[in-house]
C-alpha angles and dihedrals in degrees: 000000000000114000133190096206094060090132093062092044092052091049090049094050092043092051089056094040090237113161112242144169119229131194119181129184127238100268095036094243097120136030145172117222118179132167109250092235088056097046104124115215090208088063108030134015123188143177116188115176095320099326112110144155099221141057127270126319119255113247113212141021139145110257125203111188123175119188126205104188124185114264120277088241092058091047091049091056088058094043091053092051088052094045090054088059090048091047091052093047095247089131136004095208129014124187107221117194137177136193115236124195113235139186117212133172091229136075121237089256092051089047088054095052099041098041116101109218138131090234125039135170132178126186104187117249090358116063146341124205129188104182132183095191129092118216099194137327122202117199122170093342095311118116119209132189128187109199107203111204126152123051131189135164121245088224084083111083113248089007097164094050092047095054093043089055099043108113094202089054092048093051091049090050096046090051092052092045091052091046095051094044085056090048093052090046087062094063105020144035136238093029115189143162109246100181129010130209102343122168130242124184124225120193121218127178096275106021149348131272122215115213127184123219138172132207123233124179136187137176119250126203116264093247093050093124092071088064102033095128095050090047091052092046094051093062098042137152100042111256097223091065097041118038142221135337083024106209096049093042093051088056089049089052095051090049094046110039097059094208138078114261088198107176092343107114089011119114137253131185150135132257118205138143089010093300133104130213116184146157144210109250098239128136087051139170123192130191111224120178090337095309124106121232127190114209118209143145147132148233119290122203133170089269095053122124110220095216093050090049092048090052093047091052088055093041090058091060100098145108118232098231122142 
């Protein structure tokens, strides 16, 4: 199922205007590309901004989720390694993630059906993803991206005001917006920021999370579909889950995290009618040797507090089920 020449396959299908699904791992070394008409529900299920290959979601279930995060001391070791790179100017923002063992009273397939999210993906017996974050959309030759950076729980009084006024969060968001403006400038023209730091609300079992996003747009050439694989590859990995400068920061991440992200923080999406809708693979559970692991994290800057970042990593371990 996994192929290394996914770029060539995407270019081929795009040139013929054949609708297809694509799934690409974090470092862009592996991908899955399947014609939509050949997508097998017994292997892959998806929901991408309203487009899906299954019947309606299931509305309610009682969820029991137990988290077993790594110790704060172990997290702090990785945080301090990251912080040294920031201190020496090797990076300005580094997305540090961890994998946390979980126990849950649902299968991967049940999580997929019950979870409420704009973007969902299931590879049976391997992983499930219920992401709130768009990677890129292409509509009528215009490319859009919506970096999501900045998370806070509504359990905190005046949460929205607090996060909007937080200098660390503002600096982090500015860095990602600047990075993605540069990414889009590689493949498109007339790049601009249409909206800056607007909130969205995500319901969990016990509370809501506020996340801040921005909208960036650029103009693609009319024949872009012939090179759609190359276009996607040039802006991988997603800036919101790496940091800046991207190439150096990706190497720091690989040296520091001590586990394989695999398809976590990769991208998935569909191409049809000359347009693309896609997501960043966050809010992600992977089955590894019979155990389930939730992968989560956040952006680290020179102003980050390790205890706050550790707690944010844990807070992001949830399944959005009413």
